[in-house]
ZADO-1210 file (C-alpha; in nm, 4 decimals, padded with zeros to 6 digits):
<atoms>
<atom x="00.6003" y="03.2004" z="-00.4420" code="MET" pos="1"/>
<atom x="00.5284" y="02.9815" z="-00.7455" code="LEU" pos="2"/>
<atom x="00.2585" y="03.0483" z="-01.0031" code="THR" pos="3"/>
<atom x="00.1624" y="02.8735" z="-01.3237" code="LEU" pos="4"/>
<atom x="-00.0616" y="03.0879" z="-01.5434" code="GLU" pos="5"/>
<atom x="-00.2518" y="02.9229" z="-01.8303" code="ASN" pos="6"/>
<atom x="00.0363" y="02.6877" z="-01.9131" code="VAL" pos="7"/>
<atom x="00.0245" y="02.4743" z="-02.2277" code="HIS" pos="8"/>
<atom x="00.2864" y="02.2045" z="-02.2813" code="THR" pos="9"/>
<atom x="00.3455" y="01.9645" z="-02.5703" code="PHE" pos="10"/>
<atom x="00.5488" y="01.6469" z="-02.6167" code="TYR" pos="11"/>
<atom x="00.6170" y="01.6714" z="-02.9858" code="GLY" pos="12"/>
<atom x="00.2716" y="01.7093" z="-03.1404" code="LYS" pos="13"/>
<atom x="00.0926" y="01.5732" z="-02.8326" code="SER" pos="14"/>
<atom x="-00.0826" y="01.8489" z="-02.6367" code="HIS" pos="15"/>
<atom x="-00.0425" y="01.7464" z="-02.2697" code="ILE" pos="16"/>
<atom x="-00.1207" y="02.0530" z="-02.0565" code="LEU" pos="17"/>
<atom x="-00.4205" y="02.2618" z="-02.1604" code="HIS" pos="18"/>
<atom x="-00.4047" y="02.5920" z="-01.9750" code="GLY" pos="19"/>
<atom x="-00.2943" y="02.4756" z="-01.6291" code="VAL" pos="20"/>
<atom x="-00.2948" y="02.7374" z="-01.3527" code="SER" pos="21"/>
<atom x="-00.1559" y="02.6507" z="-01.0087" code="VAL" pos="22"/>
<atom x="-00.0241" y="02.8532" z="-00.7148" code="GLU" pos="23"/>
<atom x="00.1980" y="02.7589" z="-00.4199" code="VAL" pos="24"/>
<atom x="00.2591" y="03.0069" z="-00.1387" code="GLY" pos="25"/>
<atom x="00.5739" y="03.0328" z="00.0771" code="PRO" pos="26"/>
<atom x="00.5985" y="02.7330" z="00.3103" code="GLY" pos="27"/>
<atom x="00.2731" y="02.5866" z="00.1780" code="GLU" pos="28"/>
<atom x="00.2086" y="02.2199" z="00.0980" code="VAL" pos="29"/>
<atom x="-00.0116" y="02.1898" z="-00.2095" code="VAL" pos="30"/>
<atom x="-00.1364" y="01.8601" z="-00.3487" code="GLY" pos="31"/>
<atom x="-00.1850" y="01.7768" z="-00.7159" code="LEU" pos="32"/>
<atom x="-00.4195" y="01.4816" z="-00.7663" code="LEU" pos="33"/>
<atom x="-00.5518" y="01.3017" z="-01.0719" code="GLY" pos="34"/>
<atom x="-00.5594" y="00.9681" z="-01.2478" code="ARG" pos="35"/>
<atom x="-00.2520" y="00.8383" z="-01.4296" code="ASN" pos="36"/>
<atom x="-00.1697" y="01.0225" z="-01.7492" code="GLY" pos="37"/>
<atom x="-00.3570" y="01.3471" z="-01.6800" code="VAL" pos="38"/>
<atom x="-00.0469" y="01.5677" z="-01.6829" code="GLY" pos="39"/>
<atom x="00.0600" y="01.5866" z="-01.3190" code="LYS" pos="40"/>
<atom x="00.4229" y="01.4847" z="-01.3776" code="SER" pos="41"/>
<atom x="00.4365" y="01.7014" z="-01.6892" code="THR" pos="42"/>
<atom x="00.3324" y="01.9961" z="-01.4730" code="THR" pos="43"/>
<atom x="00.6342" y="01.9405" z="-01.2477" code="LEU" pos="44"/>
<atom x="00.8673" y="01.8886" z="-01.5439" code="LYS" pos="45"/>
<atom x="00.7424" y="02.2127" z="-01.6981" code="THR" pos="46"/>
<atom x="00.8163" y="02.4010" z="-01.3767" code="ILE" pos="47"/>
<atom x="01.1624" y="02.2447" z="-01.3557" code="MET" pos="48"/>
<atom x="01.2556" y="02.3361" z="-01.7115" code="GLY" pos="49"/>
<atom x="01.2679" y="01.9768" z="-01.8365" code="LEU" pos="50"/>
<atom x="00.9858" y="02.0615" z="-02.0779" code="VAL" pos="51"/>
<atom x="00.9389" y="02.4076" z="-02.2261" code="ARG" pos="52"/>
<atom x="00.5857" y="02.5541" z="-02.2092" code="PRO" pos="53"/>
<atom x="00.4510" y="02.6606" z="-02.5470" code="SER" pos="54"/>
<atom x="00.2145" y="02.9118" z="-02.3905" code="GLN" pos="55"/>
<atom x="00.1538" y="03.0668" z="-02.0495" code="GLY" pos="56"/>
<atom x="00.3883" y="03.1704" z="-01.7705" code="ARG" pos="57"/>
<atom x="00.5791" y="02.9980" z="-01.4912" code="VAL" pos="58"/>
<atom x="00.6626" y="03.2581" z="-01.2274" code="VAL" pos="59"/>
<atom x="00.8835" y="03.2061" z="-00.9219" code="PHE" pos="60"/>
<atom x="00.9177" y="03.4878" z="-00.6699" code="GLU" pos="61"/>
<atom x="00.8047" y="03.7391" z="-00.9306" code="GLY" pos="62"/>
<atom x="01.0415" y="03.6159" z="-01.2028" code="ARG" pos="63"/>
<atom x="00.9254" y="03.4465" z="-01.5233" code="ASP" pos="64"/>
<atom x="01.1278" y="03.1220" z="-01.5307" code="ILE" pos="65"/>
<atom x="00.9460" y="02.9398" z="-01.8100" code="GLY" pos="66"/>
<atom x="01.1983" y="02.7351" z="-02.0068" code="GLY" pos="67"/>
<atom x="01.4965" y="02.8089" z="-01.7795" code="TRP" pos="68"/>
<atom x="01.7563" y="02.5333" z="-01.7504" code="ALA" pos="69"/>
<atom x="01.7124" y="02.3070" z="-01.4446" code="PRO" pos="70"/>
<atom x="02.0513" y="02.4003" z="-01.2937" code="HIS" pos="71"/>
<atom x="01.9538" y="02.7694" z="-01.2948" code="ARG" pos="72"/>
<atom x="01.6287" y="02.6863" z="-01.1184" code="LEU" pos="73"/>
<atom x="01.8163" y="02.4836" z="-00.8566" code="ALA" pos="74"/>
<atom x="02.0244" y="02.7937" z="-00.7798" code="HIS" pos="75"/>
<atom x="01.7002" y="02.9884" z="-00.7299" code="LEU" pos="76"/>
<atom x="01.5848" y="02.7388" z="-00.4664" code="GLY" pos="77"/>
<atom x="01.3690" y="02.4930" z="-00.6605" code="ILE" pos="78"/>
<atom x="01.4384" y="02.1238" z="-00.5954" code="ALA" pos="79"/>
<atom x="01.2847" y="01.8327" z="-00.7834" code="TYR" pos="80"/>
<atom x="01.2440" y="01.4698" z="-00.6757" code="VAL" pos="81"/>
<atom x="01.1283" y="01.2791" z="-00.9859" code="PRO" pos="82"/>
<atom x="00.9082" y="00.9734" z="-00.9839" code="GLU" pos="83"/>
<atom x="01.1997" y="00.7458" z="-01.0759" code="ASP" pos="84"/>
<atom x="01.4231" y="00.9043" z="-00.8060" code="ARG" pos="85"/>
<atom x="01.7300" y="00.9383" z="-01.0309" code="ARG" pos="86"/>
<atom x="01.9834" y="00.8629" z="-00.7610" code="ILE" pos="87"/>
<atom x="02.3380" y="00.7768" z="-00.8661" code="PHE" pos="88"/>
<atom x="02.3264" y="00.4009" z="-00.8256" code="ARG" pos="89"/>
<atom x="02.7034" y="00.3423" z="-00.8301" code="LEU" pos="90"/>
<atom x="02.7806" y="00.6195" z="-00.5803" code="LEU" pos="91"/>
<atom x="02.7506" y="00.5667" z="-00.2062" code="THR" pos="92"/>
<atom x="02.4743" y="00.7266" z="-00.0050" code="VAL" pos="93"/>
<atom x="02.7248" y="00.9824" z="00.1252" code="TYR" pos="94"/>
<atom x="02.8495" y="01.0602" z="-00.2270" code="GLU" pos="95"/>
<atom x="02.4917" y="01.1057" z="-00.3490" code="ASN" pos="96"/>
<atom x="02.4307" y="01.3546" z="-00.0716" code="LEU" pos="97"/>
<atom x="02.7540" y="01.5373" z="-00.1492" code="ARG" pos="98"/>
<atom x="02.6269" y="01.6141" z="-00.5001" code="THR" pos="99"/>
<atom x="02.3899" y="01.8608" z="-00.3360" code="GLY" pos="100"/>
<atom x="02.6596" y="02.0069" z="-00.1130" code="LEU" pos="101"/>
<atom x="02.9475" y="02.0656" z="-00.3525" code="ASP" pos="102"/>
<atom x="02.8379" y="02.4092" z="-00.4647" code="ARG" pos="103"/>
<atom x="02.9710" y="02.7593" z="-00.4288" code="GLY" pos="104"/>
<atom x="02.9018" y="02.9776" z="-00.1282" code="GLY" pos="105"/>
<atom x="02.8601" y="02.7023" z="00.1302" code="ILE" pos="106"/>
<atom x="03.1071" y="02.6565" z="00.4135" code="THR" pos="107"/>
<atom x="03.2398" y="02.3234" z="00.5381" code="GLU" pos="108"/>
<atom x="03.0645" y="02.3861" z="00.8684" code="GLN" pos="109"/>
<atom x="02.7316" y="02.4344" z="00.6903" code="ARG" pos="110"/>
<atom x="02.7864" y="02.1146" z="00.4879" code="LYS" pos="111"/>
<atom x="02.8397" y="01.9233" z="00.8112" code="THR" pos="112"/>
<atom x="02.5260" y="02.0755" z="00.9640" code="GLU" pos="113"/>
<atom x="02.3129" y="01.9841" z="00.6622" code="LEU" pos="114"/>
<atom x="02.4414" y="01.6280" z="00.6572" code="LEU" pos="115"/>
<atom x="02.3733" y="01.5869" z="01.0273" code="GLU" pos="116"/>
<atom x="02.0197" y="01.7221" z="00.9890" code="LYS" pos="117"/>
<atom x="01.9490" y="01.4726" z="00.7110" code="VAL" pos="118"/>
<atom x="02.0930" y="01.1851" z="00.9136" code="TYR" pos="119"/>
<atom x="01.8720" y="01.2849" z="01.2077" code="GLU" pos="120"/>
<atom x="01.5619" y="01.2779" z="00.9863" code="ASN" pos="121"/>
<atom x="01.6703" y="00.9645" z="00.7978" code="PHE" pos="122"/>
<atom x="01.8689" y="00.7483" z="01.0445" code="PRO" pos="123"/>
<atom x="01.8828" y="00.4638" z="00.7915" code="VAL" pos="124"/>
<atom x="02.0901" y="00.6834" z="00.5587" code="LEU" pos="125"/>
<atom x="02.3500" y="00.7260" z="00.8312" code="ARG" pos="126"/>
<atom x="02.3659" y="00.3485" z="00.8684" code="GLU" pos="127"/>
<atom x="02.3919" y="00.3038" z="00.4897" code="ARG" pos="128"/>
<atom x="02.6161" y="00.6034" z="00.4173" code="ARG" pos="129"/>
<atom x="02.8983" y="00.3885" z="00.2720" code="ASN" pos="130"/>
<atom x="02.6624" y="00.1627" z="00.0769" code="GLN" pos="131"/>
<atom x="02.6039" y="00.2046" z="-00.2989" code="ALA" pos="132"/>
<atom x="02.2752" y="00.3813" z="-00.3736" code="GLY" pos="133"/>
<atom x="02.1685" y="00.1085" z="-00.6141" code="GLY" pos="134"/>
<atom x="02.1744" y="-00.1545" z="-00.3386" code="THR" pos="135"/>
<atom x="01.9189" y="00.0277" z="-00.1218" code="LEU" pos="136"/>
<atom x="01.5561" y="-00.0797" z="-00.1011" code="SER" pos="137"/>
<atom x="01.2960" y="00.1221" z="-00.2920" code="GLY" pos="138"/>
<atom x="01.1923" y="00.3100" z="00.0201" code="GLY" pos="139"/>
<atom x="01.5520" y="00.3858" z="00.1151" code="GLU" pos="140"/>
<atom x="01.6223" y="00.5133" z="-00.2367" code="GLN" pos="141"/>
<atom x="01.3220" y="00.7440" z="-00.2073" code="GLN" pos="142"/>
<atom x="01.4549" y="00.8759" z="00.1232" code="MET" pos="143"/>
<atom x="01.7933" y="00.9341" z="-00.0393" code="LEU" pos="144"/>
<atom x="01.6349" y="01.1229" z="-00.3289" code="ALA" pos="145"/>
<atom x="01.4468" y="01.3534" z="-00.0903" code="ILE" pos="146"/>
<atom x="01.7513" y="01.3948" z="00.1347" code="ALA" pos="147"/>
<atom x="01.9667" y="01.4892" z="-00.1647" code="ARG" pos="148"/>
<atom x="01.7122" y="01.7585" z="-00.2557" code="ALA" pos="149"/>
<atom x="01.7237" y="01.8868" z="00.1025" code="MET" pos="150"/>
<atom x="02.0985" y="01.9387" z="00.0678" code="MET" pos="151"/>
<atom x="02.0233" y="02.2282" z="-00.1676" code="LEU" pos="152"/>
<atom x="01.8373" y="02.4143" z="00.1109" code="GLU" pos="153"/>
<atom x="01.5479" y="02.4735" z="-00.1305" code="PRO" pos="154"/>
<atom x="01.2613" y="02.7154" z="-00.0929" code="LYS" pos="155"/>
<atom x="01.0284" y="02.4690" z="-00.2649" code="ILE" pos="156"/>
<atom x="01.0460" y="02.0962" z="-00.3450" code="ILE" pos="157"/>
<atom x="00.8549" y="01.9373" z="-00.6310" code="LEU" pos="158"/>
<atom x="00.7745" y="01.5829" z="-00.5151" code="LEU" pos="159"/>
<atom x="00.6539" y="01.3376" z="-00.7790" code="ASP" pos="160"/>
<atom x="00.4844" y="01.0235" z="-00.6412" code="GLU" pos="161"/>
<atom x="00.7137" y="00.9845" z="-00.3378" code="PRO" pos="162"/>
<atom x="00.5166" y="00.6926" z="-00.1876" code="THR" pos="163"/>
<atom x="00.4573" y="00.4920" z="-00.5048" code="GLU" pos="164"/>
<atom x="00.5201" y="00.1218" z="-00.4488" code="GLY" pos="165"/>
<atom x="00.6340" y="00.1649" z="-00.0885" code="LEU" pos="166"/>
<atom x="00.5338" y="-00.0422" z="00.2133" code="MET" pos="167"/>
<atom x="00.3048" y="00.1271" z="00.4685" code="PRO" pos="168"/>
<atom x="00.5949" y="00.1748" z="00.7120" code="ARG" pos="169"/>
<atom x="00.7939" y="00.3620" z="00.4473" code="MET" pos="170"/>
<atom x="00.4873" y="00.5680" z="00.3506" code="VAL" pos="171"/>
<atom x="00.4613" y="00.6797" z="00.7132" code="THR" pos="172"/>
<atom x="00.8260" y="00.7881" z="00.7100" code="GLN" pos="173"/>
<atom x="00.7803" y="00.9851" z="00.3866" code="ILE" pos="174"/>
<atom x="00.4777" y="01.1572" z="00.5367" code="ARG" pos="175"/>
<atom x="00.6859" y="01.2430" z="00.8423" code="HIS" pos="176"/>
<atom x="00.9541" y="01.4096" z="00.6316" code="ILE" pos="177"/>
<atom x="00.6903" y="01.6121" z="00.4458" code="VAL" pos="178"/>
<atom x="00.5738" y="01.7385" z="00.7860" code="ASP" pos="179"/>
<atom x="00.9347" y="01.8190" z="00.8836" code="VAL" pos="180"/>
<atom x="00.9928" y="02.0171" z="00.5640" code="LEU" pos="181"/>
<atom x="00.6668" y="02.2048" z="00.6166" code="HIS" pos="182"/>
<atom x="00.7628" y="02.2989" z="00.9728" code="ARG" pos="183"/>
<atom x="01.0962" y="02.4283" z="00.8421" code="GLU" pos="184"/>
<atom x="00.9144" y="02.6585" z="00.5996" code="GLY" pos="185"/>
<atom x="00.9893" y="02.4670" z="00.2782" code="VAL" pos="186"/>
<atom x="00.7036" y="02.4812" z="00.0280" code="ALA" pos="187"/>
<atom x="00.6037" y="02.1543" z="-00.1396" code="ILE" pos="188"/>
<atom x="00.4110" y="02.0797" z="-00.4565" code="LEU" pos="189"/>
<atom x="00.3125" y="01.7166" z="-00.4088" code="LEU" pos="190"/>
<atom x="00.2000" y="01.4858" z="-00.6888" code="VAL" pos="191"/>
<atom x="00.0547" y="01.1694" z="-00.5344" code="GLU" pos="192"/>
<atom x="-00.1753" y="00.8745" z="-00.5924" code="GLN" pos="193"/>
<atom x="-00.2133" y="00.8294" z="-00.2162" code="ASN" pos="194"/>
<atom x="-00.5241" y="01.0423" z="-00.1723" code="VAL" pos="195"/>
<atom x="-00.5652" y="01.0102" z="00.2082" code="PRO" pos="196"/>
<atom x="-00.2048" y="01.1135" z="00.2729" code="MET" pos="197"/>
<atom x="-00.2268" y="01.4031" z="00.0279" code="THR" pos="198"/>
<atom x="-00.5411" y="01.5350" z="00.1956" code="LEU" pos="199"/>
<atom x="-00.3775" y="01.5029" z="00.5386" code="GLU" pos="200"/>
<atom x="-00.0503" y="01.6849" z="00.4620" code="VAL" pos="201"/>
<atom x="-00.1728" y="01.9474" z="00.2134" code="SER" pos="202"/>
<atom x="-00.3311" y="02.2850" z="00.2761" code="ARG" pos="203"/>
<atom x="-00.4895" y="02.3055" z="-00.0674" code="ARG" pos="204"/>
<atom x="-00.5425" y="02.0525" z="-00.3454" code="VAL" pos="205"/>
<atom x="-00.5774" y="02.0773" z="-00.7223" code="TYR" pos="206"/>
<atom x="-00.7464" y="01.7954" z="-00.9134" code="ILE" pos="207"/>
<atom x="-00.6448" y="01.7416" z="-01.2756" code="MET" pos="208"/>
<atom x="-00.8206" y="01.5643" z="-01.5610" code="GLU" pos="209"/>
<atom x="-00.7122" y="01.5478" z="-01.9265" code="LYS" pos="210"/>
<atom x="-00.4399" y="01.8069" z="-01.8870" code="GLY" pos="211"/>
<atom x="-00.6564" y="02.0622" z="-01.7093" code="GLN" pos="212"/>
<atom x="-00.7234" y="02.1651" z="-01.3505" code="VAL" pos="213"/>
<atom x="-01.0855" y="02.0677" z="-01.2939" code="ARG" pos="214"/>
<atom x="-01.1195" y="02.1460" z="-00.9252" code="HIS" pos="215"/>
<atom x="-00.9338" y="02.3405" z="-00.6567" code="HIS" pos="216"/>
<atom x="-01.0273" y="02.3424" z="-00.2883" code="ALA" pos="217"/>
<atom x="-00.8851" y="02.3436" z="00.0652" code="PRO" pos="218"/>
<atom x="-00.7776" y="01.9937" z="00.1643" code="ALA" pos="219"/>
<atom x="-01.0006" y="02.0129" z="00.4711" code="GLU" pos="220"/>
<atom x="-01.3067" y="02.0697" z="00.2535" code="ALA" pos="221"/>
<atom x="-01.2200" y="01.7683" z="00.0391" code="LEU" pos="222"/>
<atom x="-01.1711" y="01.5524" z="00.3488" code="ARG" pos="223"/>
<atom x="-01.5171" y="01.6451" z="00.4723" code="GLU" pos="224"/>
<atom x="-01.6914" y="01.6126" z="00.1353" code="ASP" pos="225"/>
<atom x="-01.5216" y="01.3743" z="-00.1067" code="GLN" pos="226"/>
<atom x="-01.7701" y="01.4120" z="-00.3917" code="THR" pos="227"/>
<atom x="-01.5074" y="01.5617" z="-00.6218" code="MET" pos="228"/>
<atom x="-01.2540" y="01.2977" z="-00.5208" code="ILE" pos="229"/>
<atom x="-01.4981" y="01.0245" z="-00.6219" code="HIS" pos="230"/>
<atom x="-01.5941" y="01.2055" z="-00.9418" code="GLN" pos="231"/>
<atom x="-01.2439" y="01.2643" z="-01.0761" code="TYR" pos="232"/>
<atom x="-01.0416" y="00.9870" z="-00.9107" code="LEU" pos="233"/>
<atom x="-01.2984" y="00.7122" z="-00.8698" code="GLY" pos="234"/>
<atom x="-01.1864" y="00.6308" z="-00.5131" code="VAL" pos="235"/>
</atoms>
């Protein structure tokens, strides 16, 4: 479904990604691990068109999308939940969710169905639906950011550090929603610092260091032998 082939990305004169190659299949959960500052978030931003690759290809469903505008990618079925969530703090929970629903080609009945599905998966959002997004807790804001992405009915979601700074109870809920999305056939490219959770929910895992993919293996193999985890992550 999604392929990065030898991608190089710069911020100004700073060379961040050095020939990154990653693949995500339909409905597959793939983890992207590495220490802070190795290029994981830049990889997602490059896919989402927020940063233009200087070399290499980003291919989605057979189409080269490198450098496309984010709104065009959203129409293709790519959703992005950034590390800082980017919810609309002054809008209510319901209004935040509506930003993903007010698009062409979707009936009022389908909008209602999507909202109800999100409220079933995130009951707290139903309770807070008339509350301003900026007044939610960190975990609730993360739920809202993921729920808003789900409103787009994406084929793949790029999740950047969804559990960062959250209490264990909230981490469990985020893991649950990753499982729900996987069961519904939504592919996920997951950037995380929570190594145990990443190894549990992912089918395959890439490990990055200094802007390059240093290791790629099935998550099960890394759970059984964590030599590479210790080597590259120091955990």
